[in-house]
C-alpha positions as CSV (number, residue, x, y, z in Angstrom):
1,X,87.6,160.2,-8.8
2,X,84.2,161.8,-9.2
3,X,85.3,163.8,-12.2
4,X,86.2,160.6,-14.2
5,X,82.5,159.5,-14.3
6,X,83.7,155.9,-13.7
7,X,81.7,155.7,-10.4
8,X,78.1,156.2,-9.4
9,X,77.3,158.8,-6.8
10,X,77.9,157.4,-3.3
11,X,80.2,154.6,-4.6
12,X,83.5,156.2,-3.6
13,X,84.7,155.5,-0.1
14,X,87.9,156.7,1.5
15,X,89.8,155.3,4.5
16,X,93.0,156.9,5.8
17,X,95.5,154.8,7.7
18,X,98.5,156.7,9.0
19,X,101.6,154.6,9.6
20,X,103.7,155.1,12.7
21,X,106.4,152.7,11.6
22,X,107.5,152.6,7.9
23,X,110.6,152.4,5.7
24,X,110.6,154.2,2.4
25,X,114.0,153.5,0.8
26,X,115.7,153.9,4.2
27,X,114.3,157.4,4.6
28,X,111.6,158.9,6.9
29,X,110.2,161.0,4.1
30,X,106.5,161.7,4.2
31,X,104.5,159.8,1.6
32,X,101.0,159.2,0.3
33,X,100.2,155.8,-1.2
34,X,96.7,155.0,-2.5
35,X,95.5,151.5,-2.5
36,X,92.5,151.8,-4.8
37,X,90.3,148.7,-4.8
38,X,87.6,149.0,-7.4
39,X,84.9,146.8,-8.8
40,X,85.9,145.0,-12.0
41,X,84.7,146.3,-15.3
42,X,87.0,149.3,-16.2
43,X,89.5,149.1,-19.0
44,X,93.2,149.4,-18.5
45,X,93.1,152.8,-20.2
46,X,90.4,154.0,-17.8
47,X,92.4,152.8,-14.7
48,X,95.6,154.3,-16.0
49,X,93.8,157.7,-16.5
50,X,92.3,157.4,-13.1
51,X,95.7,156.8,-11.5
52,X,97.3,159.8,-13.3
53,X,94.5,162.1,-12.4
54,X,94.5,161.2,-8.8
55,X,98.3,161.6,-8.5
56,X,98.2,164.9,-10.4
57,X,95.5,166.3,-8.0
58,X,97.4,165.1,-4.9
59,X,100.6,166.7,-6.2
60,X,98.8,170.0,-6.3
61,X,97.2,169.5,-2.9
62,X,100.5,168.3,-1.2
63,X,103.4,169.9,-3.1
64,X,105.9,169.2,-0.2
65,X,105.2,165.5,0.0
66,X,108.0,163.8,-2.0
67,X,106.4,160.4,-2.6
68,X,102.9,160.1,-4.0
69,X,101.8,156.9,-5.6
70,X,98.8,154.7,-6.4
71,X,98.0,151.2,-7.5
72,X,94.6,150.1,-8.6
73,X,93.3,146.6,-8.0
74,X,90.1,145.1,-9.4
75,X,87.9,142.9,-7.2
76,X,85.3,140.5,-8.6
77,X,81.7,141.4,-8.4
78,X,80.8,137.7,-8.0
79,X,82.8,137.3,-4.8
80,X,82.0,140.7,-3.3
81,X,79.5,140.7,-0.4
82,X,78.5,143.3,2.2
83,X,76.0,143.3,5.1
84,X,73.0,144.5,3.0
85,X,73.5,141.6,0.5
86,X,73.1,138.9,3.1
């Protein structure tokens, strides 16, 4: 994500949630799925490039994981709030 220059330093946050119970097409295959929630303002092309670059890098890092996927969702700046903004 940092190499795309779409984000300011310190803006990228990562949370990992392992699943004990899941069903992936009736298999128990390992998987990685990224839910990328980003502030609105990037183009479809930028988001598509971001998705492809992340999956490409994860494929290199985890060659034995059969399922690696991502979806990117925009959230509105006007409705975003955190503790420091109140």
